[in-house]
C-alpha positions in Angstrom: 31.8 16.9 -5.9 33.5 14.4 -8.6 35.7 12.9 -6.2 34.8 11.0 -2.8 37.2 8.7 -0.4 35.9 5.5 0.4 35.9 4.4 3.9 36.9 0.7 3.2 39.8 -1.7 3.0 38.3 -4.4 1.2 38.9 -4.0 -2.6 35.8 -6.3 -3.5 33.7 -3.2 -2.5 35.4 -0.7 -4.0 34.9 -3.0 -7.1 31.4 -2.6 -6.9 30.6 0.7 -6.1 32.9 1.7 -8.5 30.8 -1.1 -11.3 27.9 0.8 -9.8 29.0 4.2 -10.1 30.1 3.1 -14.2 32.2 6.1 -14.4 29.9 8.8 -12.7 32.3 9.4 -10.0 35.6 9.4 -9.0 35.6 7.3 -6.1 38.9 7.1 -3.7 40.1 4.2 -1.5 41.9 4.4 1.7 45.1 2.9 -0.4 44.2 5.3 -3.3 44.0 8.8 -0.6 47.8 7.6 1.0 45.6 6.5 4.1 46.7 3.3 6.1 44.8 2.4 8.7 42.0 0.4 9.4 39.3 1.5 11.4 37.9 -0.9 13.6 33.6 -1.2 14.2 33.1 -1.6 17.4 29.6 -0.6 18.0 26.4 -2.2 17.7 24.5 -1.3 14.7 25.5 -0.8 11.2 24.6 2.9 11.9 27.3 3.1 13.8 29.8 1.6 13.0 29.3 3.6 8.8 29.2 7.0 10.7 32.5 5.9 12.9 34.6 5.0 9.4 33.3 8.0 7.6 33.9 10.5 10.4 37.2 9.3 11.3 38.6 9.5 7.8 36.5 13.6 7.7 38.5 14.1 10.8 42.1 13.0 9.0 41.4 15.0 5.5 39.2 17.3 6.1 37.4 15.5 2.4 33.7 15.2 1.7 33.8 11.1 2.6 31.6 8.2 2.6 31.6 4.7 4.1 29.2 1.7 4.3 28.4 -0.8 6.6 27.0 -4.2 5.4 25.2 -7.1 7.7 23.3 -10.4 6.4 20.4 -10.7 8.6 18.4 -13.9 8.6 15.3 -13.9 10.3 15.6 -18.0 11.5 18.3 -16.6 13.5 16.4 -13.4 15.1 18.9 -11.0 12.7 21.8 -13.1 13.1 24.7 -12.4 11.4 23.8 -8.8 11.2 26.4 -6.5 13.1 28.7 -9.4 13.1 28.3 -10.9 10.0 32.2 -10.4 9.0 33.4 -11.3 12.1 30.7 -14.1 12.5 33.3 -16.7 13.4 36.6 -16.4 15.7 38.9 -13.3 14.3 41.6 -15.3 12.3 39.1 -17.4 10.5 37.8 -17.0 7.0 34.3 -16.4 5.1 34.5 -19.6 4.6 34.0 -20.5 8.1 31.7 -17.4 8.5 29.2 -19.0 5.8 29.8 -22.3 6.8 28.9 -21.5 10.6 25.9 -20.1 9.1 24.9 -22.8 7.3 25.3 -25.0 10.7 23.4 -23.0 12.1 20.4 -22.9 9.9 20.8 -27.2 9.5 17.6 -27.6 11.2 15.4 -24.9 10.4 13.0 -24.5 7.4 12.6 -20.7 7.8 15.7 -19.2 5.1 14.1 -15.2 5.0 17.2 -13.4 4.5 18.0 -10.2 3.8 21.3 -8.2 3.3 21.2 -4.4 4.6 23.5 -1.9 3.8 24.1 1.8 5.5 26.2 4.4 3.7 27.3 7.2 6.2 28.7 10.1 4.5 29.9 13.5 5.7 30.7 16.9 4.3 30.3 20.0 5.4 27.2 19.9 6.9 27.9 16.2 9.2 26.9 13.1 8.9 24.4 11.7 6.5 22.5 7.9 6.4 21.5 6.2 3.2 19.9 2.4 2.8 20.2 -0.3 1.0 18.1 -3.1 1.4 17.5 -7.2 -0.6 15.4 -9.4 0.2 16.1 -13.2 -0.4 17.3 -16.7 1.2 19.5 -18.8 2.0 20.4 -21.5 0.6 21.5 -25.1 1.7 24.6 -25.2 0.2 27.6 -23.1 -1.6 26.8 -22.3 -5.3 28.5 -19.4 -7.3 33.0 -18.5 -8.0 31.8 -15.2 -8.0 31.3 -12.2 -6.0 32.3 -12.0 -1.5 31.4 -12.7 1.8 28.0 -14.4 1.9 27.1 -14.3 -1.6 27.3 -17.8 -2.7 24.8 -19.2 -0.4 22.4 -15.8 -1.0 19.6 -15.9 -4.0 17.5 -12.9 -3.7 14.0 -13.0 -4.2 13.2 -12.7 -7.9 16.0 -15.0 -8.9 17.2 -18.6 -8.9 21.0 -17.8 -9.0 23.0 -17.0 -6.0 24.7 -13.6 -6.2 28.0 -15.8 -6.8 26.4 -17.3 -9.8 25.5 -12.8 -11.7 27.7 -10.9 -13.6 28.6 -7.4 -11.3 26.0 -6.1 -14.0 23.3 -8.8 -12.2 24.0 -8.8 -9.2 23.3 -4.9 -9.3 20.1 -4.7 -10.5 19.4 -6.8 -6.8 22.2 -5.4 -4.9 21.6 -3.4 -1.4 25.3 -1.8 -1.5 23.3 0.0 -5.1 19.9 0.9 -3.4 22.3 2.6 -1.0 24.5 3.8 -3.4 21.8 5.7 -5.4 20.0 7.0 -2.6 23.6 8.8 -2.0 24.3 9.4 -5.1 20.6 12.0 -5.7 21.4 13.2 -3.0 24.9 14.4 -4.3 23.0 15.8 -7.0 20.6 17.7 -5.5 23.4 19.2 -2.9 24.6 20.5 -6.2 22.2 21.4 -8.2 22.0 18.4 -10.4 18.5 16.7 -11.5 
């Protein structure tokens, strides 16, 4: 199994997954696969949203596919924004607004602990399989760095002194929640197809 459909329209996520795989597997985005749909994320958990996206594409194509849903879970905010990380503010606003809202909510909190959590859902002929990756870290007081996307400019992973947005892709992958989940998926596929 050398080709997988990645059920996303987010080019940043596709680029990050491709950097993780380093050519070991061909990942095809929805656009590359000629699928022009926007799959809703109506559920209250990352797990359910990931399954929604991958099962939708599997039903359309009958091909192996995977999706992921990622949330930033902030301890002082009882896990918010969590599953609503991409939709923390009103529709039509963007991640800059999401970050400003997050920093506003944290302005009186000393506890800045947070974690990124990714859930990948793979659909194949045996059903749905989920793989999780977590990156612990903290939220800083202001944005730093021009790279990355989402909340990367205010998140410093545990064991680092720079934000995800200040790191190269290779540096980010040393900590990345998405890489951890993707590595678990790759291990599953290698075991499934008899590769060590």
